[in-house]
PLY file of the C-alpha trace (Angstrom):
ply
format ascii 1.0
element vertex 423
property float x
property float y
property float z
element edge 422
property int vertex1
property int vertex2
end_header
-31.67 75.56 -5.63
-34.84 73.42 -5.96
-36.32 72.41 -9.30
-40.02 73.34 -9.32
-42.37 70.74 -10.78
-44.92 72.44 -13.02
-46.22 69.47 -14.98
-49.30 67.93 -13.42
-52.86 67.09 -14.35
-56.03 67.27 -12.30
-59.73 66.68 -12.55
-62.56 67.08 -10.08
-66.06 66.17 -9.14
-68.36 67.90 -6.70
-66.69 66.29 -3.67
-63.30 64.92 -4.86
-60.21 66.29 -6.59
-57.91 63.88 -8.46
-54.33 65.11 -8.92
-51.64 63.26 -10.91
-48.00 64.36 -10.45
-45.37 62.59 -12.62
-41.98 61.93 -10.96
-39.76 59.73 -13.08
-36.29 58.65 -12.09
-36.66 59.42 -8.37
-37.64 57.28 -5.40
-40.68 58.58 -3.52
-41.65 57.66 0.04
-44.56 58.85 2.24
-42.03 60.94 4.17
-41.60 63.15 1.07
-45.29 64.21 1.11
-46.72 66.91 3.38
-50.45 67.74 3.25
-52.79 69.89 5.36
-56.26 71.36 4.80
-55.15 73.94 2.20
-51.47 73.18 1.60
-49.84 70.36 -0.40
-46.10 69.86 -0.72
-43.93 67.15 -2.31
-40.19 67.52 -1.58
-37.74 65.11 -3.24
-34.43 66.95 -3.50
-33.76 68.62 -5.83
-37.41 68.47 -7.03
-40.14 70.44 -5.28
-43.89 70.73 -5.81
-45.97 73.16 -3.74
-49.65 74.10 -4.02
-51.92 76.41 -1.99
-55.23 74.68 -2.67
-58.26 76.61 -3.86
-60.43 75.47 -0.90
-59.96 73.35 2.26
-59.84 69.56 1.98
-60.25 66.67 4.42
-56.57 65.82 4.90
-57.40 62.88 7.21
-59.31 60.86 4.60
-57.36 62.04 1.54
-54.90 59.53 0.06
-51.76 59.45 -2.09
-50.86 56.41 -4.23
-47.21 56.04 -5.33
-46.26 53.85 -8.26
-44.81 53.74 -11.77
-43.15 57.15 -11.36
-46.46 58.89 -10.56
-48.04 60.18 -7.35
-51.83 60.01 -7.61
-53.65 62.13 -5.01
-57.30 61.67 -4.07
-58.33 64.83 -2.19
-61.78 64.96 -0.58
-63.34 68.42 -0.42
-64.76 69.70 2.86
-67.58 71.45 1.03
-69.27 70.13 -2.11
-68.46 72.67 -4.84
-66.64 72.99 -8.14
-63.25 74.72 -8.02
-62.24 77.31 -10.60
-58.62 76.15 -10.37
-56.44 73.77 -8.36
-54.47 76.46 -6.60
-55.44 79.78 -5.08
-55.04 82.44 -7.78
-54.19 86.14 -7.40
-52.59 85.67 -3.96
-49.67 87.90 -3.02
-46.47 86.59 -1.47
-47.39 87.67 2.07
-50.66 85.74 1.97
-48.94 82.68 0.49
-46.27 82.84 3.21
-48.96 83.17 5.88
-50.89 80.19 4.53
-47.69 78.13 4.31
-46.63 78.94 7.89
-50.16 78.43 9.19
-50.30 75.01 7.52
-47.01 73.97 9.12
-48.15 75.17 12.56
-51.43 73.30 12.24
-49.56 70.17 11.19
-47.29 70.46 14.24
-50.27 70.98 16.55
-52.07 68.01 15.02
-49.00 65.82 15.40
-48.64 66.96 19.02
-52.31 66.19 19.72
-51.95 62.75 18.13
-48.83 62.09 20.22
-50.64 63.14 23.39
-53.64 61.00 22.44
-51.38 58.00 21.84
-49.67 58.65 25.16
-53.01 58.80 26.99
-54.20 55.65 25.21
-50.98 53.87 26.09
-51.32 54.90 29.74
-54.92 53.68 29.77
-53.85 50.36 28.27
-51.10 50.03 30.86
-53.55 50.87 33.64
-56.05 48.33 32.31
-53.34 45.68 32.01
-52.15 46.43 35.55
-55.67 46.18 36.93
-56.28 42.95 35.05
-52.99 41.54 36.34
-53.85 42.56 39.90
-57.27 40.91 39.60
-55.71 37.73 38.29
-53.11 37.73 41.05
-55.79 38.38 43.67
-57.90 35.52 42.31
-54.85 33.24 42.26
-53.92 34.27 45.81
-57.47 33.60 47.01
-57.50 30.23 45.27
-54.20 29.28 46.92
-55.45 30.44 50.32
-58.62 28.36 49.89
-56.53 25.32 48.98
-54.32 25.92 52.02
-57.37 26.27 54.28
-58.89 23.04 52.94
-55.59 21.24 53.36
-55.23 22.62 56.89
-58.72 21.45 57.82
-58.08 18.02 56.33
-54.78 17.66 58.20
-56.42 18.89 61.43
-59.16 16.27 61.14
-56.61 13.54 60.43
-54.52 14.68 63.41
-57.54 14.71 65.74
-58.55 11.23 64.54
-55.01 9.96 65.10
-54.94 11.46 68.61
-58.26 9.82 69.42
-56.99 6.46 68.18
-53.83 6.85 70.27
-55.87 7.66 73.37
-58.15 4.65 72.81
-55.12 2.39 72.30
-53.44 3.72 75.49
-56.67 3.32 77.46
-57.03 -0.27 76.25
-53.41 -1.03 77.16
-53.87 0.50 80.60
-57.03 -1.56 81.29
-55.27 -4.71 80.10
-52.23 -3.97 82.29
-54.42 -3.32 85.35
-56.22 -6.63 84.77
-52.92 -8.52 84.53
-51.63 -6.80 87.68
-54.80 -7.66 89.60
-54.49 -11.29 88.50
-50.86 -11.44 89.70
-51.83 -9.97 93.09
-54.56 -12.58 93.53
-52.10 -15.37 92.68
-49.59 -14.04 95.21
-52.26 -13.87 97.90
-53.28 -17.48 97.27
-49.65 -18.66 97.39
-49.07 -16.81 100.66
-52.22 -18.26 102.18
-51.20 -21.79 101.24
-47.74 -21.27 102.76
-49.22 -20.03 106.03
-51.49 -23.05 106.22
-48.55 -25.41 105.81
-46.39 -23.79 108.52
-49.19 -23.54 111.15
-48.59 -25.67 114.38
-51.25 -28.25 115.17
-51.54 -27.26 118.93
-52.64 -23.79 118.21
-54.17 -23.24 121.66
-51.03 -23.75 123.91
-48.42 -21.95 121.92
-48.80 -19.38 119.30
-46.14 -18.84 116.81
-45.68 -15.33 115.59
-44.62 -14.96 112.04
-41.90 -12.42 111.63
-40.88 -11.05 108.34
-37.52 -12.30 107.29
-34.84 -9.86 106.51
-32.03 -10.07 104.06
-31.96 -11.52 100.66
-35.09 -13.56 101.32
-37.34 -10.50 101.80
-39.88 -9.95 99.06
-42.52 -7.34 98.27
-44.93 -7.51 95.38
-44.57 -3.75 94.76
-40.76 -3.62 94.80
-37.99 -5.37 92.93
-34.28 -5.68 93.48
-32.65 -3.58 90.79
-29.05 -4.21 89.95
-26.97 -1.14 89.48
-25.64 -0.84 85.99
-21.92 -0.69 85.76
-21.25 2.39 83.57
-17.87 2.71 81.88
-15.59 5.62 82.71
-15.67 8.70 80.41
-13.29 8.68 77.50
-10.21 10.81 77.75
-9.97 13.87 75.49
-7.47 13.88 72.65
-6.62 15.76 69.44
-6.78 14.02 66.07
-4.42 15.34 63.43
-5.47 15.20 59.79
-3.01 15.60 56.93
-4.39 16.37 53.47
-2.65 15.06 50.41
-1.61 17.91 48.10
-3.15 18.05 44.63
-0.51 16.96 42.14
-0.89 17.37 38.38
0.79 14.67 36.25
2.83 17.21 34.32
6.55 17.07 33.68
8.60 19.79 35.37
9.83 21.19 32.06
6.19 21.59 30.95
4.82 22.66 34.33
2.35 25.55 34.40
1.95 26.07 38.11
0.14 29.43 37.89
-2.51 28.10 35.46
-2.98 24.92 37.52
-3.48 26.91 40.73
-5.94 29.23 38.95
-7.86 26.19 37.71
-8.00 24.75 41.23
-9.19 28.08 42.61
-11.99 28.31 40.05
-13.08 24.72 40.72
-13.17 25.37 44.46
-15.18 28.53 43.94
-17.64 26.68 41.70
-18.04 23.93 44.33
-18.67 26.53 47.02
-21.31 28.17 44.84
-23.01 24.85 44.19
-22.96 23.99 47.91
-24.34 27.43 48.84
-27.40 27.01 46.58
-27.84 23.25 46.59
-31.63 23.45 46.50
-31.68 24.67 42.87
-28.94 22.47 41.40
-29.42 19.25 43.33
-31.32 17.71 40.39
-28.61 18.55 37.85
-26.11 16.07 36.52
-22.45 16.43 37.41
-21.47 17.84 34.00
-24.35 20.34 34.18
-22.70 21.93 37.20
-19.67 22.91 35.09
-19.77 26.57 33.82
-17.74 25.70 30.70
-20.16 22.89 29.78
-23.11 25.26 30.28
-21.40 27.92 28.11
-20.97 25.41 25.26
-24.60 24.34 25.70
-25.74 27.97 25.49
-23.65 28.49 22.33
-25.36 25.50 20.67
-28.80 26.79 21.65
-27.93 30.24 20.24
-26.78 28.68 16.97
-30.15 26.91 16.59
-32.11 30.12 17.35
-33.39 28.99 20.77
-32.37 32.23 22.50
-34.45 31.75 25.67
-32.85 28.38 26.37
-29.42 29.90 25.71
-30.14 32.69 28.23
-31.15 30.09 30.84
-27.91 28.16 30.29
-25.81 31.33 30.59
-27.75 32.40 33.72
-26.92 29.13 35.51
-23.30 29.33 34.35
-23.02 32.88 35.74
-24.42 31.70 39.06
-21.76 29.01 39.19
-18.93 31.32 38.11
-19.50 35.08 37.73
-15.93 35.85 36.70
-16.05 34.63 33.08
-16.52 37.58 30.69
-17.57 35.34 27.77
-20.72 34.32 29.66
-21.88 37.94 29.88
-20.78 38.62 26.29
-22.76 35.67 24.89
-25.80 36.47 27.05
-25.72 40.05 25.71
-25.99 38.65 22.16
-29.07 36.63 23.22
-30.66 39.72 24.79
-30.10 41.64 21.53
-31.97 38.93 19.63
-34.79 39.00 22.22
-34.92 42.85 22.19
-33.97 43.02 25.89
-31.83 46.06 25.14
-31.20 47.29 28.69
-30.06 43.81 29.76
-27.79 43.64 26.71
-26.17 46.92 27.78
-25.69 45.64 31.36
-24.10 42.35 30.24
-21.81 44.09 27.73
-20.67 46.56 30.40
-20.02 43.69 32.85
-17.98 41.86 30.19
-15.87 45.00 29.56
-15.35 45.33 33.31
-14.03 41.76 33.51
-11.89 42.18 30.36
-9.35 44.29 32.23
-6.55 44.96 31.83
-6.78 45.29 28.02
-4.29 42.88 26.44
-3.90 41.53 22.89
-5.51 38.20 23.90
-8.86 39.82 24.77
-9.02 42.31 21.86
-11.64 40.28 19.97
-13.86 39.96 23.05
-13.61 43.70 23.80
-14.53 44.57 20.19
-17.63 42.35 20.43
-18.61 43.90 23.78
-18.35 47.47 22.41
-20.24 46.59 19.21
-23.07 44.81 21.06
-23.46 47.60 23.56
-23.33 50.20 20.79
-25.99 48.27 18.84
-28.26 48.22 21.89
-27.78 51.99 22.37
-28.64 52.66 18.73
-31.79 50.52 18.91
-32.78 52.63 21.93
-32.16 55.71 19.71
-29.22 56.78 21.89
-27.03 57.32 18.84
-24.35 59.41 20.58
-23.58 56.67 23.11
-23.72 54.04 20.36
-21.25 56.00 18.20
-18.85 56.23 21.16
-18.83 52.44 21.55
-18.34 51.88 17.80
-15.44 54.32 17.79
-13.92 52.50 20.79
-14.20 49.22 18.83
-12.53 50.87 15.79
-9.60 51.99 17.97
-9.02 48.33 18.89
-9.62 46.96 15.36
-9.16 49.84 12.85
-9.17 47.47 9.83
-12.70 46.19 10.45
-14.68 47.64 7.52
-18.06 46.42 8.81
-17.71 48.36 12.06
-16.46 51.40 10.12
-19.52 51.34 7.81
-21.91 50.98 10.75
-20.22 53.89 12.55
-20.59 56.03 9.41
-24.32 55.21 9.24
-24.72 56.27 12.88
-22.94 59.59 12.14
-25.39 60.25 9.30
-28.31 59.45 11.61
-27.00 61.88 14.22
-26.53 64.60 11.57
-30.04 64.02 10.20
-31.54 64.19 13.70
-29.67 67.43 14.39
-30.89 69.00 11.12
-34.50 68.01 11.79
-34.41 69.52 15.27
0 1
1 2
2 3
3 4
4 5
5 6
6 7
7 8
8 9
9 10
10 11
11 12
12 13
13 14
14 15
15 16
16 17
17 18
18 19
19 20
20 21
21 22
22 23
23 24
24 25
25 26
26 27
27 28
28 29
29 30
30 31
31 32
32 33
33 34
34 35
35 36
36 37
37 38
38 39
39 40
40 41
41 42
42 43
43 44
44 45
45 46
46 47
47 48
48 49
49 50
50 51
51 52
52 53
53 54
54 55
55 56
56 57
57 58
58 59
59 60
60 61
61 62
62 63
63 64
64 65
65 66
66 67
67 68
68 69
69 70
70 71
71 72
72 73
73 74
74 75
75 76
76 77
77 78
78 79
79 80
80 81
81 82
82 83
83 84
84 85
85 86
86 87
87 88
88 89
89 90
90 91
91 92
92 93
93 94
94 95
95 96
96 97
97 98
98 99
99 100
100 101
101 102
102 103
103 104
104 105
105 106
106 107
107 108
108 109
109 110
110 111
111 112
112 113
113 114
114 115
115 116
116 117
117 118
118 119
119 120
120 121
121 122
122 123
123 124
124 125
125 126
126 127
127 128
128 129
129 130
130 131
131 132
132 133
133 134
134 135
135 136
136 137
137 138
138 139
139 140
140 141
141 142
142 143
143 144
144 145
145 146
146 147
147 148
148 149
149 150
150 151
151 152
152 153
153 154
154 155
155 156
156 157
157 158
158 159
159 160
160 161
161 162
162 163
163 164
164 165
165 166
166 167
167 168
168 169
169 170
170 171
171 172
172 173
173 174
174 175
175 176
176 177
177 178
178 179
179 180
180 181
181 182
182 183
183 184
184 185
185 186
186 187
187 188
188 189
189 190
190 191
191 192
192 193
193 194
194 195
195 196
196 197
197 198
198 199
199 200
200 201
201 202
202 203
203 204
204 205
205 206
206 207
207 208
208 209
209 210
210 211
211 212
212 213
213 214
214 215
215 216
216 217
217 218
218 219
219 220
220 221
221 222
222 223
223 224
224 225
225 226
226 227
227 228
228 229
229 230
230 231
231 232
232 233
233 234
234 235
235 236
236 237
237 238
238 239
239 240
240 241
241 242
242 243
243 244
244 245
245 246
246 247
247 248
248 249
249 250
250 251
251 252
252 253
253 254
254 255
255 256
256 257
257 258
258 259
259 260
260 261
261 262
262 263
263 264
264 265
265 266
266 267
267 268
268 269
269 270
270 271
271 272
272 273
273 274
274 275
275 276
276 277
277 278
278 279
279 280
280 281
281 282
282 283
283 284
284 285
285 286
286 287
287 288
288 289
289 290
290 291
291 292
292 293
293 294
294 295
295 296
296 297
297 298
298 299
299 300
300 301
301 302
302 303
303 304
304 305
305 306
306 307
307 308
308 309
309 310
310 311
311 312
312 313
313 314
314 315
315 316
316 317
317 318
318 319
319 320
320 321
321 322
322 323
323 324
324 325
325 326
326 327
327 328
328 329
329 330
330 331
331 332
332 333
333 334
334 335
335 336
336 337
337 338
338 339
339 340
340 341
341 342
342 343
343 344
344 345
345 346
346 347
347 348
348 349
349 350
350 351
351 352
352 353
353 354
354 355
355 356
356 357
357 358
358 359
359 360
360 361
361 362
362 363
363 364
364 365
365 366
366 367
367 368
368 369
369 370
370 371
371 372
372 373
373 374
374 375
375 376
376 377
377 378
378 379
379 380
380 381
381 382
382 383
383 384
384 385
385 386
386 387
387 388
388 389
389 390
390 391
391 392
392 393
393 394
394 395
395 396
396 397
397 398
398 399
399 400
400 401
401 402
402 403
403 404
404 405
405 406
406 407
407 408
408 409
409 410
410 411
411 412
412 413
413 414
414 415
415 416
416 417
417 418
418 419
419 420
420 421
421 422
């Protein structure tokens, strides 16, 4: 049963009403105050104050100041007038009930209108941001296209100039070669003429000697040369080359041998090398140790410890690309996403970690508890309290002695109960 607060003091002017309501020993928040045009209510269980005001007020500009165990209301009147009393006198229960219900309905309608207005404003802001982004992208695209066009024109001019220079050089070489060839022909003609003059018989009138071209090795033409056939070697015979690989041997004594773990390590190293070779363009500038997923995980842990969450996410991203079978990479990246408020990504990484942490064994209990808690935290921050409570309860089943998880789960239950009561 509520305890009605009857002690209050008020004073007024022509346009303002000042109301002082003492509340000692209780903690007051703005959520405990409800005010409309003609209805004022302060509910702090078990205390309750309710007033049907004498005339309408401007509830938008009116204020309430909380401090030192007193709520001080400043209520601005809609019409300038002096009130006979603070509350409406001589009103029956039906009228009071009607005014109370009407005030609540108006408050709900006003809240709905404000929500719709905020939604419309948010959509307009998103639309404006999208248009601005599109304009920026269009300007950037145009700038890049202009740069490409200028570069293409420059390269085309350079190519045409180079072709022209090549043609001029070839033409000069051809003219020079023709000149040399003409000079050689003239020299051969002079030599032949001199030879004919030497072999001519003095009595040219009685007997004429006819020069016949000689055949055989002594024949010569200025436009032909004797080419020697190149002696090409015979093709090689086909054969098969056998290659024997040396097996990988670990320097471990037989009594301490862990063959299964060593083979698993070799398999992971081979898979990491294949991943690096498949995407060499992105990791070719990295050092050798930076291509190791375990080294990247330790680097991400150090970055997380210093509060550099973006750098930690980048380290975990590269480690996942090198080896996507390590659940701790997803688990640590989920913690970074929680710090950065990337809640959906935190849920995805936690779910992936739980998928890799199968089958559930005692060795991975701690990792599974962290995965459930981080995913449950992300759900709760998204106000999906039911899903978050399920993950916290799953973590409690694994580690029932963890008091921190138990307290957080209890808080979530209270939140769910409060949400259900309000609805």
